C-alpha positions in Angstrom: 0.0 0.0 0.0 1.4 3.4 -1.0 1.0 6.2 1.4 2.6 8.9 -0.7 2.9 8.1 -4.5 4.8 11.3 -5.2 7.6 10.4 -2.7 7.7 6.8 -4.0 8.1 8.1 -7.5 11.0 10.4 -6.6 12.7 7.6 -4.6 12.3 5.3 -7.6 13.9 7.9 -9.9 16.8 8.5 -7.5 17.5 4.8 -7.0 17.4 4.0 -10.8 19.8 6.9 -11.4 22.1 5.6 -8.6 22.4 2.1 -10.1 23.0 3.7 -13.6 19.8 2.6 -15.2 18.9 4.7 -18.3 15.1 4.3 -17.9 12.8 4.4 -14.9 9.0 3.6 -15.2 6.9 5.4 -12.6 3.3 4.8 -11.7 0.8 6.3 -10.6 1.0 9.6 -12.3 -0.1 13.0 -10.8 -0.1 16.6 -12.0 2.5 17.4 -9.2 4.8 14.7 -10.5 4.5 15.9 -14.1 5.3 19.5 -13.1 8.2 18.3 -11.0 9.6 16.3 -14.0 9.2 19.4 -16.2 11.4 21.3 -13.8 14.0 18.5 -13.6 14.2 18.4 -17.4 14.5 22.2 -17.6 17.3 22.1 -15.0 19.0 19.1 -16.8 18.8 16.6 -13.9 16.9 14.1 -16.2 17.1 13.8 -20.0 13.4 13.6 -20.7 10.1 11.9 -19.8 7.1 10.5 -21.6 3.6 9.8 -20.3 2.1 6.6 -21.7 -1.3 4.9 -21.3 -1.0 1.2 -20.5 -4.1 -0.9 -19.8 -6.3 2.0 -18.5 -3.4 3.3 -16.3 -1.0 6.1 -16.9 2.7 5.6 -16.4 5.7 7.9 -16.9 8.9 6.6 -18.6 11.8 8.8 -17.4 15.0 8.8 -19.3 17.9 9.4 -16.9 21.3 11.0 -17.6 23.2 10.3 -14.3 23.1 13.8 -12.9 21.1 13.1 -9.7 23.0 12.7 -6.4 20.0 13.1 -4.1 16.3 13.7 -4.8 13.8 13.7 -2.0 10.4 15.0 -1.2 10.2 17.4 1.8 7.9 16.3 4.5 6.2 18.1 6.2 5.6 20.6 3.4 6.9 23.7 5.1 5.2 27.1 4.3 8.0 29.5 3.5 8.1 33.2 2.7 10.6 34.3 0.0 12.7 36.0 2.8 13.1 32.6 4.6 14.4 30.7 1.5 18.0 31.2 2.5 17.5 29.2 5.7 16.0 26.3 3.9 18.7 26.4 1.2 21.3 25.9 4.0 19.2 23.1 5.5 18.5 21.0 2.4 21.2 21.8 -0.2 24.9 20.8 0.2 26.4 24.2 -0.7 25.6 27.5 -2.3 24.6 27.3 -6.0 24.5 23.5 -5.9 21.0 21.9 -6.4 17.5 23.3 -6.3 14.5 23.5 -4.0 11.2 23.0 -5.7 8.5 25.2 -4.3 4.7 25.2 -4.9 3.7 28.8 -5.3 0.4 30.5 -6.2 1.9 30.8 -9.7 2.7 27.1 -10.0 5.8 25.1 -9.2 9.0 27.2 -9.2 12.6 26.6 -8.2 13.9 28.7 -5.3 15.9 31.1 -7.5 12.8 32.1 -9.5 10.7 32.4 -6.3 13.3 34.8 -4.9 13.4 36.9 -8.1 9.6 37.1 -8.2 9.4 37.7 -4.4 6.8 35.0 -3.8 6.7 32.3 -1.1 4.9 28.9 -1.0 5.3 25.4 0.2 8.5 23.3 -0.1 7.9 20.2 -2.2 11.3 18.6 -3.0 15.0 19.2 -3.4 17.5 17.8 -5.8 21.3 18.1 -6.3 
């Protein structure tokens, strides 16, 4: 029984990348997972992904490129103002300018750098480096 499909998906992607697999198949699929994968593609942590229908179920086929060292969902999802982002960068990322925090804002999912520029806060979703 899955308690958090989003976290399970991120762990599956990280583990597949760690053992040097080129493809990871993730199911079930959610809008949050798709938007997170969009950010990971844009930031070049994964090569690409494709959503497929298979026997009435959606699955995501993620093509990996070996760039992920750590990828985790943040629980609990802390509410954070843009002025507090520096504190969470120090807490979750290994050093300055290495990795990204993914934040759910009123304007959609953003990375912490974009949220700082636009001066908007939100809830912490995940981090990757």
